C-alpha positions in Angstrom: -222.4 -15.5 79.6 -225.7 -17.4 79.4 -226.0 -16.6 75.7 -222.4 -17.8 75.1 -223.2 -21.0 77.0 -226.4 -21.6 75.1 -224.7 -21.0 71.7 -221.8 -23.3 72.5 -222.7 -26.6 70.9 -220.3 -28.6 72.9 -221.4 -27.2 76.3 -225.1 -27.5 75.4 -224.6 -31.2 74.3 -222.8 -31.9 77.7 -225.8 -30.3 79.5 -228.3 -32.4 77.6 -226.2 -35.5 78.4 -226.1 -34.7 82.1 -229.8 -33.8 82.3 -231.7 -35.3 79.3 -235.1 -34.4 80.8 -234.3 -30.9 81.9 -234.1 -27.5 80.2 -230.5 -27.1 79.1 -230.4 -23.4 79.9 -231.5 -24.1 83.5 -228.9 -26.8 83.9 -226.2 -24.6 82.4 -227.1 -21.7 84.7 -227.0 -23.8 87.9 -223.8 -25.4 86.9 -222.4 -21.9 86.2 -223.5 -20.7 89.6 -221.7 -23.7 91.2 -218.5 -22.6 89.4 -218.5 -18.9 89.8 -219.9 -18.6 93.4 -218.3 -20.0 96.5 -220.4 -22.4 98.6 -223.1 -20.6 100.7 -222.8 -17.3 98.9 -226.0 -15.6 100.2 -226.1 -12.8 97.6 -226.0 -15.4 94.7 -228.6 -17.4 96.5 -230.9 -14.4 96.9 -230.6 -13.6 93.2 -231.4 -17.1 92.1 -234.4 -17.2 94.5 -235.8 -14.0 93.2 -235.0 -14.2 89.5 -234.5 -17.9 88.8 -231.1 -19.3 87.9 -231.0 -18.2 84.2 -232.1 -14.6 84.7 -230.1 -14.3 87.9 -226.9 -15.3 86.0 -227.7 -12.9 83.2 -228.2 -10.1 85.6 -225.2 -10.9 87.8 -222.8 -10.7 84.9 -224.3 -7.5 83.5 -224.0 -3.9 84.7 -227.6 -3.3 85.7 -228.4 -1.9 89.1 -230.6 -3.6 91.8 -231.9 -0.8 94.0 -231.1 -1.1 97.7 -228.9 -4.2 97.1 -226.6 -2.3 94.7 -223.4 -2.6 96.9 -224.0 -6.3 97.6 -224.4 -6.9 93.9 -221.4 -4.8 93.1 -219.3 -6.8 95.6 -220.7 -10.0 94.3 -219.8 -9.2 90.7 -216.2 -8.6 91.8 -216.2 -12.2 93.1 -218.0 -13.8 90.3 -216.7 -12.2 87.1 -213.1 -13.6 87.2 -214.6 -17.2 87.2 -217.3 -16.5 84.5 -215.7 -18.2 81.6 -217.4 -20.8 79.4 -214.4 -23.1 79.6 -214.9 -23.6 83.3 -218.5 -24.7 82.7 -217.4 -27.1 80.0 -214.7 -28.6 82.2 -217.2 -29.1 85.1 -219.6 -31.0 82.9 -216.9 -33.1 81.2 -215.3 -33.8 84.5 -218.5 -35.2 85.9 -219.2 -37.3 82.8 -215.7 -38.7 83.0 -216.3 -40.2 86.4 -220.0 -40.9 86.1 -221.1 -38.2 88.6 -224.7 -37.3 88.6 -226.2 -33.8 88.7 -229.0 -33.1 91.2 -231.0 -29.9 91.0 -233.6 -28.4 93.4 -237.0 -29.7 92.5 -235.7 -33.1 91.4 -237.5 -36.2 92.9 -234.4 -37.1 94.9 -233.4 -33.6 95.9 -233.0 -33.5 99.7 -235.6 -30.8 100.6 -234.0 -30.5 104.0 -231.3 -28.5 102.4 -233.9 -25.9 101.4 -234.0 -24.9 105.0 -230.7 -23.1 104.4 -232.6 -20.5 102.4 -230.3 -18.2 100.4 -227.4 -20.3 101.5 -228.7 -23.5 100.0 -226.6 -25.1 97.2 -227.4 -24.3 93.6 -226.7 -27.9 92.6 -225.3 -31.1 94.0 -222.7 -33.3 92.2 -223.1 -36.9 93.3 -221.2 -40.1 92.9 -223.1 -43.2 94.0 -226.7 -43.8 94.8 -228.5 -40.4 94.6 -231.6 -41.8 96.3 -229.6 -42.2 99.5 -229.9 -38.4 99.9 -233.7 -38.6 100.0 -233.9 -41.4 102.6 -236.6 -40.9 105.2 -234.3 -41.2 108.3 -230.9 -39.4 108.4 -228.6 -38.5 111.2 -225.4 -36.3 111.0 -222.5 -37.7 113.0 -219.3 -35.7 113.4 -216.3 -35.4 115.6 -212.6 -34.9 116.0 -210.1 -35.9 113.3 -207.6 -36.8 116.0 -210.1 -39.2 117.7 -209.2 -41.4 120.6 -209.9 -45.2 120.7 -212.9 -44.4 122.9 -214.3 -41.9 120.3 -213.8 -44.3 117.4 -215.5 -47.1 119.3 -218.6 -45.0 120.3 -218.9 -43.6 116.8 -218.9 -47.2 115.4 -221.4 -48.4 117.9 -223.9 -45.6 117.4 -223.5 -45.5 113.6 -223.6 -49.3 113.2 -226.8 -49.6 115.3 -228.6 -46.8 113.6 -227.5 -47.8 110.1 -228.6 -51.4 110.7 -232.1 -50.3 111.3 -232.4 -48.0 108.3 -231.0 -44.6 109.3 -228.6 -43.1 106.8 -225.4 -41.8 108.5 -224.3 -38.4 107.2 -220.7 -37.1 107.8 -217.7 -35.4 106.1 -215.4 -38.3 105.1 -212.5 -37.0 107.3 -210.2 -39.0 109.5 -211.2 -39.9 113.0 -214.9 -39.9 114.0 -216.2 -39.3 110.4 -214.3 -42.3 109.1 -215.4 -44.5 112.0 -219.1 -43.5 111.4 -218.9 -44.2 107.7 -217.2 -47.5 108.1 -219.5 -48.8 110.7 -222.6 -47.9 108.6 -221.0 -49.8 105.6 -220.0 -52.7 107.9 -223.7 -53.5 108.7 -224.9 -53.0 105.1 -226.4 -49.6 105.9 -226.5 -46.3 103.9 -224.1 -43.4 104.4 -223.5 -40.0 102.8 -220.1 -38.2 102.7 -220.2 -34.4 102.0 -216.8 -33.4 100.5 -215.2 -30.0 100.7 -213.8 -30.3 97.1 -215.0 -31.9 93.9 -216.3 -35.5 94.0 -213.5 -36.5 91.8 -210.9 -35.6 94.4 -210.4 -38.0 97.3 -209.5 -35.9 100.3 -208.0 -37.0 102.6 -206.1 -39.2 100.2 -205.8 -41.9 102.8 -209.6 -42.4 102.5 -209.5 -43.4 98.8 -210.6 -46.9 99.6 -213.3 -45.7 102.0 -214.7 -43.3 99.4 -214.9 -46.1 96.9 -216.9 -48.2 99.3 -219.2 -45.2 100.0 -219.7 -44.7 96.3 -220.6 -48.3 95.8 -223.4 -48.4 98.4 -224.0 -44.8 99.5 -223.2 -41.3 98.1 -220.3 -38.9 97.8 -221.7 -35.4 97.5 -220.4 -31.9 96.8 -221.8 -28.6 95.8 -218.5 -27.8 94.1 -217.8 -29.0 90.5 -215.2 -31.6 89.7 -211.7 -30.4 89.9 -212.4 -28.0 92.8 -209.8 -28.1 95.6 -210.8 -28.4 99.2 -209.9 -25.3 101.3 -210.4 -24.3 104.9 -213.3 -22.1 104.1 -215.0 -24.9 102.0 -214.6 -27.4 104.9 -216.4 -25.0 107.2 -219.1 -24.2 104.5 -219.8 -27.8 103.8 -220.6 -28.3 107.5 -223.9 -26.5 107.0 -224.9 -29.2 104.5 -224.1 -32.0 106.9 -226.2 -30.3 109.6 -229.1 -29.5 107.3 -229.4 -33.0 105.9 -229.4 -34.7 109.3 -232.7 -34.9 111.3 -230.3 -34.5 114.2 -226.6 -33.8 114.7 -224.5 -35.9 117.1 -221.1 -34.8 118.1 -219.2 -37.9 119.3 -215.9 -36.4 120.3 -214.6 -32.9 120.0 -211.9 -30.6 121.5 -212.7 -27.2 122.9 -212.2 -25.5 119.5 -213.0 -28.4 117.2 -214.4 -27.8 113.7 -217.2 -30.1 114.7 -218.6 -27.3 116.9 -219.1 -25.4 113.6 -221.4 -28.2 112.4 -223.2 -28.1 115.8 -223.7 -24.4 115.4 -225.3 -24.8 112.0 -227.6 -27.5 113.4 -228.6 -25.2 116.3 -229.3 -22.3 113.9 -231.5 -24.6 111.7 -233.5 -25.8 114.7 -232.1 -29.3 114.4 -231.9 -31.4 117.6 -228.3 -31.5 118.9 -226.7 -34.3 120.8 -223.2 -34.8 122.3 -221.5 -37.9 123.7 -219.8 -37.3 127.1 -216.3 -38.4 127.8 -213.9 -38.5 130.7 -213.8 -35.0 132.4 -210.0 -35.3 132.1 -210.0 -35.8 128.3 -209.3 -32.7 126.2 -210.8 -34.7 123.3 -214.2 -34.5 124.9 -214.1 -30.9 126.1 -216.1 -29.6 123.2 -218.9 -32.1 123.8 -219.1 -31.1 127.4 -219.2 -27.5 126.3 -222.1 -28.2 124.0 -224.0 -29.8 126.8 -223.3 -27.0 129.2 -223.6 -24.0 127.0 -225.8 -25.0 124.0 -228.3 -27.4 125.5 -227.1 -30.4 123.6 -228.7 -33.6 124.8 -226.4 -36.2 126.5 -226.1 -39.2 124.1 -224.9 -42.6 125.4 -226.6 -45.1 123.0 -228.5 -45.3 119.7 -231.9 -45.5 121.4 -231.2 -41.9 122.7 -230.3 -40.8 119.2 -233.6 -42.2 117.9 -235.4 -40.4 120.7 -233.7 -37.1 119.8 -234.8 -37.7 116.2 -238.4 -38.4 117.2 -238.2 -42.0 116.1 -240.2 -44.5 118.3 -238.4 -47.4 119.9 -237.8 -50.3 117.6 -240.4 -53.1 117.6 -239.1 -56.3 119.1 -239.0 -58.1 115.7 -236.8 -55.3 114.3 -234.5 -55.3 117.3 -234.0 -59.0 116.8 -233.1 -58.5 113.1 -230.1 -56.4 114.3 -228.4 -59.8 115.0 -227.1 -59.6 111.5 -225.1 -62.4 109.8 -221.8 -60.7 110.0 -222.1 -60.3 113.8 -222.9 -64.0 114.1 -220.0 -65.0 111.9 -217.6 -62.8 113.8 -218.6 -64.2 117.2 -218.3 -67.7 115.7 -214.7 -66.9 114.6 -213.7 -66.0 118.1 -212.4 -68.3 120.8 -212.9 -67.9 124.6 -209.3 -69.2 125.2 -207.1 -68.4 122.2 -206.6 -64.7 121.3 -206.7 -63.8 117.6 -205.8 -60.7 115.6 -208.3 -58.8 113.6 -206.8 -60.1 110.3 -207.1 -63.7 111.5 -210.6 -63.2 112.7 -211.6 -61.6 109.4 -210.1 -64.6 107.5 -211.9 -67.1 109.6 -215.2 -65.2 109.4 -214.9 -64.4 105.7 -215.2 -60.7 106.3 -213.3 -57.6 105.2 -210.8 -56.6 107.9 -212.1 -53.0 108.3 -215.6 -54.3 108.8 -214.2 -56.7 111.3 -212.4 -54.0 113.3 -215.6 -51.8 113.4 -217.7 -54.7 114.6 -215.2 -55.7 117.2 -215.3 -52.2 118.6 -219.1 -52.4 119.0 -219.0 -55.8 120.5 -216.3 -54.7 122.9 -218.6 -51.9 124.2 -221.4 -54.5 124.7 -219.0 -56.7 126.6 -219.4 -59.6 124.1 -215.7 -59.6 123.3 -212.5 -58.7 125.2 -209.0 -57.6 124.0 -205.6 -57.8 125.6 -202.1 -57.5 124.2 -202.3 -60.9 122.6 -205.5 -60.2 120.6 -209.3 -60.6 120.8 -211.3 -63.3 122.6 -215.0 -64.0 123.0 -216.1 -62.9 126.5 -217.1 -65.7 128.9 -220.6 -65.5 130.4 
């Protein structure tokens, strides 16, 4: 297959366009691996680590034996061969070019070396829309939780994410409904960086209801997948991408999770990688927090109640006073100025008066509510007195 790819003028031209400074054969081989192997395929990863991407691909699609690993290779070939067609590689490259997606390979300046801790299960390539350098930020935290989040979970996720992002920490999550979305929005709301790992191609917005959110992330953060454009999200791929979220974060924080929440899968990956693990407590009567309590009781997760405790878990020293003062950002001031202590106002009215986007306004109101700076009743939001 590698010879067919190398001799295909159209495919080779697409590889050079995607990676003008790289060896086309290396680019094509890694793209091919992202097409033919499912995420986290350890046999494929072991071959690439031992032989390099080009020779590994050549060997994988041949009939040669590999000593003691013969059965694993045989089973791998049965998985890979049906997908090993040049057309799929061509479509992957053209699909990325069509939407302006970048191609990031191990060894690149902006390659997140934290993913190398996954060993044979590390991705062969990353497809990225947005600011690739976000992946290489010095400070990153993974924040995950339930899709069916409660108002409490959304508010805590927004407070933690907004505080951390405002002081330079990139928030990493999965772009899902619930806690993921609240974390991404809060980071964007304070002008911070955020990374969303997707379970399908970066050209496919899933969930569809987060199309606008993904566009905002692309504009000031990064949408990332190890799968090529056109790849559909599946249950297995959601679970597999969780290892990337856990690996990229210097610590993983589970904000809200049920007893069998998928977020516990991310926590398991973080634990196996030796990443610090934190969990936010909730009411003992809340099924939505049962998974967090389980993590603290059975998996030694640290109890997290504020952003300072997250920084401590990450090994970041407490913020200097001058930086703490800088968190009083302009949007916070404008929002408080738009509130009255007497007249309740809706989020849309507050956003109009403050000159802010409504989703940013809602995220910031949640954080200010936890601080006690604002109050809400059935009529709307007011500025707290005293």
